[in-house]
C-alpha positions, 0 to 999 in steps of 0.5 A: 449864131453868126460869128466872125472870128479872127484866127491866130496863126498858132496852135493854142495850148491845151487847157484844163478840162471844161468844167461844164455840166449838161444833160441828154435828150433822155433827161440824164444829167452829166456832172461834167462834159468830160464825163459825157465824152468819156461815156460817148467817145472815150476810146477808139471803138466808142468814138468810131461808133459816135461818128458812124451812128451820126452818118447812119441817122442822116442816111435815113433822112429824105434828101429834100429841103423838108427832109434835111430840115426835119419836117420843119421847112418853114424855117428855110426862108428865115435861115436863108435871108439871115445868112445872106444879109449877114454875108452881104455885110461881110463881103462889102465891109471886109472883102470890098468885092468890087475892087477885087481882081481874083475870084472869091472861093468858098467851102461849104461844110456839112453841105447836105443837099446844097441848100446853102450853096444854091441859095446863098454862097453861089450868088456871091462866090465865083467858086464853091466846094461842097463837103458832106459825109452822106454821099446821097445828099452830095449827089443831089447837090451835084445834080442840082448845081450841075448845069449852073444855078446862076445865069452867069454859070461860068462866073459862079459855079460849084467846083469840087464835091468832097464826100468826107466828114469834117474830122477827116478833111484837110483843105487845100492850102490858101484856097478859100476866102470863106469857109462856111460851117453851118449845123454840123460842128455839133457832130464833132467831139471837143478834140476834133473841133479844135483839130478841125479849126487848126487844120482849116486855118491853112485853107484860108487865104490871108484875111479869109473868114470862117462863118459858123452857124449853130444853135446855142444852149442856155446853159451847159450842153445838150446831148442828142442820143439819136443823131449823136450831136451836142448843142453847146452853150456860149460859155462852152463855145467860148472855151473851145474858141479860146483853145483854137485862138478864136475871140468874139468881137461882137454879137447880134441876135438873128431874128425870124425863128419861132419862139421856144427854139435855141437862141440865134445870135450873130457874132463878130470875132477876132484875136484882140479886144474890140475898141469901145469907140468902134463898138459904140459907133457900130451899135448892133451891126455885124462887122468883120475885121482883120487882125492888126498885124503886118500879116493879115490873119484869117477871120472866122464867122459863126452863125447860129439857128434853131437846134442843129439849126443854129450854132456853127454849120450848114447841115440842116436837121430837126429842131430842138427847143430850149424852152417849149411853149404850150402852143408849140408842143411839137417842138420839144427836146424829145420830139425835136432832138435831131439836128438840121442839115443843109 
């Protein structure tokens, strides 16, 4: 799901519990998401284990495109093309790149081996910082990008490599035009999800964007017992976005992924209701808009793709199917329960 959201400069009030049921990859049913989080991360010891188990899982994965995509490297091209097409629209309509006099700067969250930075971000941003908790992945990214992947390496380069998880990271104030979050927000608990976006707002320049790419469940949520991730439904995400001060402006389905996987959509979000005449005029196109205020507010984009290949982030992982097909028996919620990293 690719989503553009406008971030309001206020801390959203904590709302009542999210009344959503779900299941895990072993088939166990949870009556509410609160029941699930209480079991998985209900005290400091459990929460620490939740995050440690997630990192441990990825530390055992090969630091290659095939490895971080869980053996399904065939989805790489479609993912890159979809992300690049979406980003180009945002840059042309929102940033007016050719009229800018300051360098464009992006943060790649859950950057993995630098797959998205190398193939997308470094082409369009003058500086890219990478954030990744698995140090082995980050070293691969550093070596890949060390000599300048672009021909004009002085104008397009990877600058900082942060070996930290999302829940422990606070960006430098006002540094980023875009914070790209692909296939990694699925590792965060709800409280840390909200806390991360509230901190990350500070890192955006006025009018800056979050671009979130993640999978979306048809209903409720799906807990992956192995890599400690959660695939959230659209209603679940909307509840969290609301608590962060984020609102969907528009959405579009991303094409190019095999049937049987979680849906991939492109969302455009801001903090006000979209005008019907604008929506009708733009049809299903993707667009990011600043909030109508004297002080431009940052905007958040969200991207979604298969399994943790698919709803808000950039860490590539194996794919989880929503409804397996007979001819895709290998793509099941059990066998493909891991997520994808970038």
